[in-house]
Phi, psi and omega in degrees: 000127182287153174302143184246165177303134181097343178285150171287130181289129178298133177288157176209162174229114181227159175268141177269182184294353176249005179087003179280147178278132178235129176243135176302319183298341177296338183265350183300131181081352183248309186216151166286158181233133167261109182256114187242121175261137177220154187298295185209146173296157175070010176261155189303303184294318180299313180300317179299314180297313183292327176288326176296320174298316177305316184289341178240026189307320180302337177285333188247350178214108183202200182295339184252342188223143174238130175267130175230121180251128186240131172225175180266018176280161176283161179303312180300323178297315180294326178299311181295316179300312180300318179293315182299319183264002179056050180270119186258030177225161185294129171254114187261140182263117174255040186284316182215132353301132191306114174074016183301314180288319177302318178295318180301329179267358177075027183238018179267128177267104184299323182292319182271340180077028181208169176284148169273183183275085179251137177231136181228126173260121187246129181283178184296341179269358178089019180256136178289123182252344180199145178206153171213140177232121179247156175292169184306317184276356190258111178292153179267159180262110182297335179297329177293322176300315183299315178300317181295318178296321180296336181275352180289000000 
């Protein structure tokens, strides 16, 4: 069961595509967070979604908002993917313990061994204010993220 609106967002500690440690709690009191889970780097739908975010990055990463994208890929895989696609936001590795953060948010598909497409908008106090969970083949609508962010 995915985390719901009104729930406190579970904290996590993950490595980004450059090996830096990122904690959700580091943003508390500072920025809202768009936390986006996606299955795997280098796949068609994931690449399309992440590049669309790249192309509209100022809407999702600025003085008020931080974008964090999480997959079950390893750090080296995410480094190459980020460089290849020119992604200028953190790509976080939920590789080991495999899917621990994805499970905490209720978006890990045990059968497939990866996260489904879950997105959580978390306010500055660490509370989930908006969420959507799509199946593996279904891309998300970024316009819905924008509406949710505008309502914070």
